[in-house]
C-alpha positions in Angstrom: 0.0 0.0 0.0 1.3 3.4 -0.9 -0.5 5.2 1.9 -1.0 8.5 -0.1 -2.0 9.3 -3.6 1.3 11.2 -4.1 3.3 8.1 -3.5 1.6 6.0 -6.2 4.1 5.6 -9.0 2.4 2.6 -10.7 -0.1 0.0 -9.9 -3.8 -0.6 -10.1 -6.5 2.1 -10.3 -8.1 0.6 -7.3 -5.1 1.5 -5.2 -5.6 5.2 -5.9 -9.3 4.9 -5.2 -8.6 3.3 -1.8 -6.6 6.4 -0.8 -9.0 9.0 -2.4 -12.4 7.5 -1.7 -12.7 5.3 1.3 -15.5 2.8 0.6 -16.2 -0.3 -1.3 -14.3 -0.8 -4.5 -14.9 -3.5 -7.1 -12.5 -4.4 -9.9 -13.3 -6.4 -13.1 -11.0 -7.8 -15.8 -12.2 -7.7 -19.4 -10.7 -11.1 -20.0 -12.7 -12.6 -17.2 -16.0 -10.6 -17.3 -16.2 -9.8 -21.0 -19.8 -11.1 -21.5 -21.3 -9.1 -18.6 -18.9 -6.2 -18.4 -21.1 -3.8 -20.4 -24.1 -4.4 -18.1 -21.9 -3.9 -15.1 -20.7 -0.5 -16.5 -24.2 0.6 -17.4 -25.5 -0.3 -13.9 -22.7 1.5 -12.2 -23.2 4.6 -14.4 -27.0 4.6 -13.6 -26.1 4.7 -9.9 -23.6 7.5 -10.3 -20.7 5.4 -9.3 -17.1 6.5 -10.1 -15.9 4.4 -13.0 -12.3 4.2 -14.0 -10.7 2.0 -16.7 -7.2 1.3 -17.8 -5.7 -0.1 -21.0 -2.9 -2.5 -20.5 -0.6 -3.3 -23.4 -1.8 -6.5 -25.1 -0.8 -6.4 -28.7 -2.4 -9.8 -29.2 -5.9 -8.6 -28.4 -7.8 -8.0 -31.7 -9.2 -4.7 -30.3 -5.9 -3.3 -29.3 -5.2 -1.4 -32.5 -8.8 -0.1 -32.5 -8.4 1.3 -29.0 -5.2 3.0 -30.0 -7.1 4.8 -32.9 -9.2 6.4 -30.2 -6.1 7.9 -28.7 -6.0 5.7 -25.6 -2.5 5.3 -24.2 -1.4 2.0 -22.7 -0.7 1.7 -19.0 -2.8 4.7 -18.2 -6.1 5.1 -16.3 -9.2 6.9 -17.6 -12.2 8.2 -15.8 -15.5 7.3 -17.4 -17.7 10.4 -17.6 -20.6 9.0 -19.6 -21.9 5.7 -21.0 -23.5 5.1 -24.3 -23.4 2.3 -26.8 -21.2 2.5 -29.8 -19.7 -0.4 -31.8 -16.0 -0.1 -32.4 
């Protein structure tokens, strides 16, 4: 545990959330929860939860190049500010 937000150099988004927002935190991995992840995100957004995502470098993933086209940078975290359906 890094104990303060300032001390976080790398790691999981959930670690930063633990410091900034004391309360329950849930993490999901796309590779494990792919079939239900969209519903989880929609439900969290409808309840005004904070949602954060990250994009890890996985050049073998068929969607990897598509995500890069959107300007997403690998090994960074992003705050989700809205949810709407769009096929990539």
